[in-house]
N, C-alpha and C positions, 0 to 999 in steps of 0.2 A: 316345363315348370319342373322345378328340382323335386328330387325325392325326399318325402318326409319319412322319417323313421321315429320309433318309439323305443326308448332304451330304458329298461328297468334297472333301477339302482341296487347293486349288490350289497350295499351297506345298510340298507334300511329295509325293514320289514312292514309294510302296511296291513294292518289287521281289522277285520270287520268284527265287532262283537255282537254275538247272537245270544238270544234267550228263548228257547223253544222256536227257533227257525226266525225270530224276530229280531232285525237289527236295532240294536240300543245305542250303538256308539262306534267310536273306532279308537284305534291306538296305533303308535308308531314306534317301533324300536330300532335303535342303532345297534346293529348286531355286532360290530366291531368293539364299540365302546361299551356294550352291554348297558346301554342307557334307554330307559323309557322316556323318549323325546315329547310325546304328545299322548294324552288320554282324554277323550271326550264321550261323556255319557249324555244322552238327551236327557232333557230336564223331567220328562214322564217317567223316567226309570231311576231317577236319583234318590237316595235316602232309602235304598232298599237292600243294601249291603253288596251290590253288585261290584262297585268300585273297589272295594277290599277284595273280594274274591279274585276279580280279573288281575289286579296287580300281584296276588299270590300266585296265580297261574303263570304270568309273565316272567316272574322271578323264577319259577320252577323250569319253565320251557326255554326262556333264552338268557338266564343267569343274570337277569336286570340287578345291578348293584347300585345304581344311582339313577336320578330322573331330574327332569326340569318341571318346575312348578312356578305359575303366577304367584308373585310374591304377596299378593293380598287375598289370594284364594285359601282363606282360613280352613274352610271346610276339607278341601283337598289335603291341606297340610296336616290336619288332624289325623286323616285316614293314613298318611303315609308315615306319620310319627307312630302311629298305633302298630304299623308294620315293622317298625324298627328302622326307618329311616331318621336321619338328624339333619338339621339345617347346617349348612357350611357358609363360608363367607360369601358375598356376592361377587358373581363374576361378569355379570351384565346389568346394565341399567337401560332403561327406557329414556330417550331423551328426545325432545321436540324444538324445533327451530323457533326462536323467539318471534313472536308476531304471527305465527302460523295458526 
């Protein structure tokens, strides 16, 4: 049998988000591009201000100055705009195969 190895990615930081020791979500930061590429907070912990505070912490710790957000996630976009982010032109689109 071939040897299986796990290699950690040096360009991305996976982050567990905890409040009083309880995991409330996860984030992923592209360290080279200083990009918040993913932020997920469990629904039970949304609308409590955690997202805004977490983004502030990620900006401070990792220098995140850009991020990815799903275009129809109005709640997240509102939070990011309150923190000083602005929308840029789209660089990616979701496409599906006709008849799929």
